C-alpha positions in Angstrom: 85.2 86.9 92.1 85.3 90.7 92.5 86.1 92.1 95.9 85.4 95.5 97.5 87.8 97.5 99.7 86.5 100.0 102.2 88.1 103.4 101.4 86.2 105.7 103.9 83.5 105.5 106.5 81.0 108.3 107.2 79.8 108.6 110.8 76.6 110.6 111.3 76.9 112.2 114.7 73.9 112.2 117.1 74.9 115.8 118.1 76.1 118.3 115.5 78.5 121.0 116.6 78.7 123.9 114.1 82.2 125.1 113.1 83.7 127.4 110.5 83.9 124.4 108.2 80.5 122.9 109.1 77.3 124.9 108.3 74.1 123.8 110.1 70.9 125.3 108.8 67.5 125.1 110.5 64.2 125.8 108.8 62.0 128.5 110.1 58.3 128.6 109.0 56.6 131.9 109.4 53.7 133.8 107.8 56.2 135.4 105.4 57.3 131.9 104.2 60.1 129.4 104.7 63.6 130.5 105.4 66.7 129.1 107.2 68.8 130.4 110.0 72.3 129.2 110.8 72.7 127.3 114.1 75.5 128.5 116.3 75.2 125.9 119.1 75.2 122.1 119.2 72.0 120.5 117.9 70.6 117.1 117.4 68.5 116.1 114.3 64.9 115.3 115.1 64.1 111.6 115.1 61.5 109.9 112.9 57.9 109.8 114.3 56.6 106.2 114.4 53.7 104.3 116.0 54.4 103.0 119.4 54.3 99.4 118.2 56.5 100.0 115.2 60.2 99.5 115.5 62.4 102.5 114.4 64.4 101.8 111.3 68.0 102.9 111.1 70.7 103.2 108.4 71.0 105.3 105.3 67.7 105.7 103.4 69.1 107.5 100.3 72.3 109.1 99.0 73.5 111.0 96.0 76.8 112.4 94.6 77.0 115.8 93.0 78.4 116.3 89.5 82.0 116.4 90.7 81.6 113.3 92.9 83.2 115.3 95.7 80.0 116.1 97.6 77.7 113.4 98.9 74.2 114.0 100.3 72.7 111.5 102.6 69.4 111.0 104.5 68.9 108.6 107.4 65.9 106.3 108.1 65.7 107.6 111.7 66.2 111.3 110.8 64.1 111.7 107.6 63.9 115.5 107.9 67.7 116.1 107.7 70.1 116.2 104.8 73.8 115.6 105.5 76.4 117.0 103.1 79.8 115.3 103.1 83.2 116.1 101.5 84.3 112.6 100.3 87.9 113.7 99.7 88.3 114.2 103.5 85.3 112.1 104.8 84.2 115.2 106.7 80.8 116.6 107.3 80.4 120.0 105.6 76.8 121.0 106.0 73.6 119.8 107.6 70.1 121.0 106.5 67.3 120.5 109.0 63.7 120.8 107.8 60.4 120.7 109.7 58.9 118.1 107.3 60.2 114.8 106.1 62.3 114.9 102.9 60.7 113.0 100.1 63.5 113.3 97.6 66.6 115.2 96.7 68.9 115.3 93.7 72.0 117.2 92.6 72.1 119.0 89.2 73.4 116.5 86.7 76.1 118.8 85.3 76.4 121.9 87.6 78.4 120.9 90.6 77.3 121.6 94.2 73.7 122.4 93.4 71.1 120.4 95.3 67.3 120.3 94.8 65.2 119.2 97.8 61.5 118.4 98.0 59.6 117.7 101.3 56.3 116.0 101.9 53.2 117.3 103.6 50.7 120.1 103.0 53.1 122.6 104.5 55.3 122.2 101.5 52.8 122.3 98.6 53.8 123.5 96.1 57.4 124.3 97.3 60.9 123.0 96.5 64.3 124.1 97.8 67.7 124.8 96.3 71.0 124.7 98.2 74.6 125.3 97.3 77.6 126.1 99.6 77.3 129.8 99.0 73.5 130.2 99.2 73.3 131.0 102.9 71.0 128.1 103.6 68.4 126.4 101.3 66.3 128.8 99.3 62.5 128.2 98.8 61.0 128.0 95.3 57.3 128.8 95.6 55.1 127.8 92.7 51.8 128.5 94.4 50.9 131.3 92.0 51.1 128.9 89.0 50.4 125.4 90.3 47.8 123.8 92.6 48.5 122.3 96.0 48.6 118.8 94.6 51.8 116.8 95.0 54.6 118.5 93.3 57.0 116.8 90.9 60.3 118.6 90.3 63.1 117.5 88.0 66.3 119.0 86.7 66.7 119.8 83.0 70.1 118.7 81.8 70.8 121.4 79.1 74.5 121.9 78.1 75.7 125.4 78.9 72.6 126.5 80.7 73.6 128.0 84.1 72.5 128.3 86.8 70.1 125.6 85.7 66.4 124.9 84.9 63.6 122.8 86.2 60.6 120.9 84.9 57.8 121.3 87.6 54.4 119.8 87.5 51.3 119.0 89.5 48.4 116.7 88.5 47.2 119.1 85.8 49.8 121.5 84.6 53.6 121.8 84.1 56.0 124.6 83.8 59.6 125.1 82.7 61.5 127.2 85.2 64.8 129.0 84.6 66.9 129.9 87.6 68.5 132.8 85.7 68.9 135.9 87.8 68.7 138.5 85.0 65.8 139.2 82.7 66.7 138.6 79.1 69.1 135.8 79.6 68.7 133.3 76.7 66.9 130.0 77.4 66.6 127.0 75.1 62.8 127.1 75.0 62.4 130.8 74.0 60.5 131.4 70.8 62.1 133.0 67.7 64.3 135.8 69.0 62.6 135.9 72.4 65.2 135.7 75.1 62.9 136.3 78.0 63.4 133.9 80.9 60.8 131.3 81.7 60.4 132.9 85.1 59.1 136.3 83.9 55.7 137.0 85.6 54.7 138.9 82.4 55.7 136.0 80.2 53.4 135.6 77.2 53.9 131.8 77.2 51.2 130.8 79.6 48.4 128.3 79.4 46.7 125.4 81.1 49.1 122.8 79.7 52.4 124.8 79.6 53.1 127.5 82.0 56.0 129.9 82.3 56.9 131.5 85.7 59.8 133.3 87.4 61.7 132.2 90.4 62.4 135.5 92.2 64.7 134.2 94.8 68.3 135.3 94.3 70.4 132.5 92.9 73.7 132.2 94.5 77.0 132.4 92.6 78.6 129.0 92.2 82.3 128.7 92.8 84.7 126.4 90.9 85.6 124.6 94.1 83.7 123.7 97.2 84.0 126.7 99.5 84.5 124.7 102.7 87.4 122.6 101.4 90.6 123.1 103.3 93.6 124.4 101.4 
């Protein structure tokens, strides 16, 4: 009979104290959009809102390893609007991302390490998604409102060999679009037509339609490092 041996234990603190090695980012929602500011003082993640006669659940609701298996993202039942990022080589907390709304799902890029996609639930987040990496200065909002409706958004990574910084398949109940996260216009993408190297995200893209839409993510994609930037030497 197979046996399991505990190799590390991750303790989610009730109070988070930011340090040089622990980034804590809080979402700010303003008329100009969604952005994140770095917390400089101790903070506690907001608890789940439940009916008075409903017991509060606890424990880890979901988790996912990045492509290197070094970073682990977790979400707790009793703190559904918070993502915790762990360095599994040291069992230390490296980043905490605090949103206003509950997080419906999150996933790392299947090949590009340290690149996390986050989707939240609620009308406030339609149609938005967020990207985070250690060098991004907090999660960056991807706003698809100029191309998609306010229906529930579905966002998935495209696992294309050699394509960096990555690409997404995004859809609502009626349309879908392929979205390249390339920073520069003219960077080649797998779906470009004969000789056309324009990115999917160009606002002047000729490849638009009710069934297949092309769009451009104008947020600046952060440069990815070969190693996790918080890891101690």
